[in-house]
Residue, then its C-alpha position, 0 to 999 in steps of 0.5 A: m170847953l169843946p171837943g176837937q183839935d182845932a181851937g181857932g176853928s172852934a172859936r170861929a164857929v162859936a163866934r159865928d153861931l152865937s152871933r147869928i143866934t143872939g143877933r149881936p157880935v160875939t167874940a170868942g178866944a180859944s186855946g188848946p187842945s187841952t188834955g186832962p183837968a190839970s191843964l184846963a186852968a192854963a188853957f182858960r187863962e190863955a183863951d181869956r188873954c186871946l179874947t182880950a187881944l181880939g178886942a184890943l186888935g179891933r176884931a170884935g165879933q170874930g173867933a181865933s186862937s192865940a196861935e192865930l194871932g201872930f206875934v201877939g199870940l206867941l207872946l200871949g202863950a208865953v205869959d207866965d201863970d202868975g199874970d203877965a210879969d214877963v210882958s211887964r218887964f219887956l214893956s218896962t225895959t223897952i218903952g218904960p221911960v216913954l210911958e213914964y214920961d207921958a204919965r208924968r207930963g201928960t204928953a203924947l209920945v206913945r201916940t206919936l210913936e204909934a203914928y210914926f210906925g203906923v205910917g211907915g216912918s213918914l214924919a209928914r203922914a204921922a203929923e197929919q194923922l196926929h193933927v200936929h205940925v211936922n216939927t212937933v213930930t220931929q221934936r217928940l221923936e227927938r225926946v223919944g231918942q233922949l229917953l230910949g237912946a239914940d239907937w231906938q230906930r235901928p231895925d232890931r231895936a225899932l222892932e222891939v219898940q213896935l212890939a212893946l207898943r202893940l203889947h202896951r195897947l193890948r194891955t190898955p185898949a181904951g188908952 
């Protein structure tokens, strides 16, 4: 807990100063400002989720508040007090069939989707990134279409799928 109104600025200062003092990268997630004892628990949970997100986003050694994490911060702030039931529900309804398929069959549909979206929808570049043939990427994406429905690449639906993939990665950073 630190005084002030700029949670992100405080987090960056903490990360910078503690990194210098310890000689090791220090990551700081922040929330707030918080007013009164009743709001401290919620602020702590939000700061903890922010810290987890920073790690999953590859931002070790940095500091930020959830408000500075773009859509990720917005969603982290919307998580309910009991955990992440809303995020779980979103993941289940958006990419649940793909996650279940991968878990049951040991396939790499999630990785394929991440690569496909990560290279702007280029089949050739996704194949290169995954070290597979373009036909393999095509076949995997056809399976995704069977699991999620033919409209999964429609712009509004694709945005939801990409968001769900990011959230899934945040929940399983080592995965």
